[in-house]
C-alpha positions in Angstrom: 4.9 -4.7 -1.3 2.6 -2.2 0.6 2.5 -1.2 3.9 -0.3 1.7 5.0 0.1 2.7 1.4 4.0 2.7 1.7 5.9 0.5 -0.6 8.8 -1.6 0.8 10.9 -4.1 -0.7 13.0 -7.1 0.5 16.1 -8.1 -1.0 17.5 -11.7 -0.1 21.3 -11.8 0.4 24.0 -14.3 -0.4 23.9 -16.0 3.0 20.9 -17.8 4.2 18.9 -15.8 6.7 20.7 -12.1 5.2 17.9 -9.4 3.9 18.0 -5.7 2.7 15.2 -4.0 3.3 13.9 -1.1 1.8 11.4 1.4 2.5 10.3 3.8 0.3 8.0 6.8 1.7 6.6 9.3 -0.7 8.7 12.6 -1.5 11.3 11.3 0.6 14.8 9.0 -0.2 14.3 5.4 0.9 15.5 4.0 3.9 17.5 0.8 4.0 18.4 -1.4 6.6 20.0 -5.0 6.8 18.5 -7.6 8.2 19.0 -11.2 9.7 16.1 -13.4 10.2 13.2 -15.2 8.1 11.4 -13.7 5.8 8.5 -13.1 8.1 10.8 -11.5 10.4 12.0 -8.9 7.5 8.5 -8.6 6.4 7.8 -8.0 10.3 11.0 -5.4 10.7 9.8 -3.5 7.1 6.2 -2.7 8.6 7.8 -1.6 11.8 10.0 1.0 9.7 6.8 1.8 8.1 5.1 2.6 11.3 8.3 4.2 13.1 8.7 7.0 9.9 4.8 7.6 10.0 5.3 8.8 13.3 8.1 10.9 12.7 6.3 12.2 9.5 2.7 12.3 10.4 2.3 15.4 7.9 3.6 13.4 5.3 1.5 11.3 5.6 -0.5 9.6 2.5 -3.8 10.9 2.4 -6.8 8.0 2.4 -10.0 8.9 1.2 -12.5 6.8 3.6 -15.3 6.6 1.3 -14.4 7.7 -2.6 -17.9 7.8 -3.4 -20.8 8.4 -1.2 -23.7 5.7 -1.8 -26.4 7.7 -2.8 -24.2 9.0 -5.9 -22.5 5.4 -6.2 -25.9 4.1 -7.1 -26.7 7.2 -9.0 -23.4 6.4 -11.3 -24.6 2.6 -11.2 -27.7 3.5 -12.7 -26.7 5.8 -15.5 -24.3 2.9 -16.4 -27.0 0.0 -16.8 -28.8 2.4 -19.0 -25.9 2.2 -21.4 -26.1 -1.7 -21.7 -26.5 -2.8 -24.8 -27.8 -6.1 -23.5 -30.3 -4.9 -21.2 -34.2 -5.2 -22.5 -33.0 -7.8 -25.5 -34.0 -11.7 -25.4 
């Protein structure tokens, strides 16, 4: 599962309500923690662990490109692809 581009896993323990949370930050060893509660609480705890890790490692936060392709370039690329459509103009 992902939260803010950081992968985490939840493993169910032997007894009901036991979980093992593992957070896998980029370029860092996994952080694991036992947890007791239901699945939704374990997911919330994992997201909280990630938020805490991101705050303490702000310089290692994964880069997010907000707009991968400007709109005018997107439209140009889309027009170029439509010119290659073998079904265009048939019919």
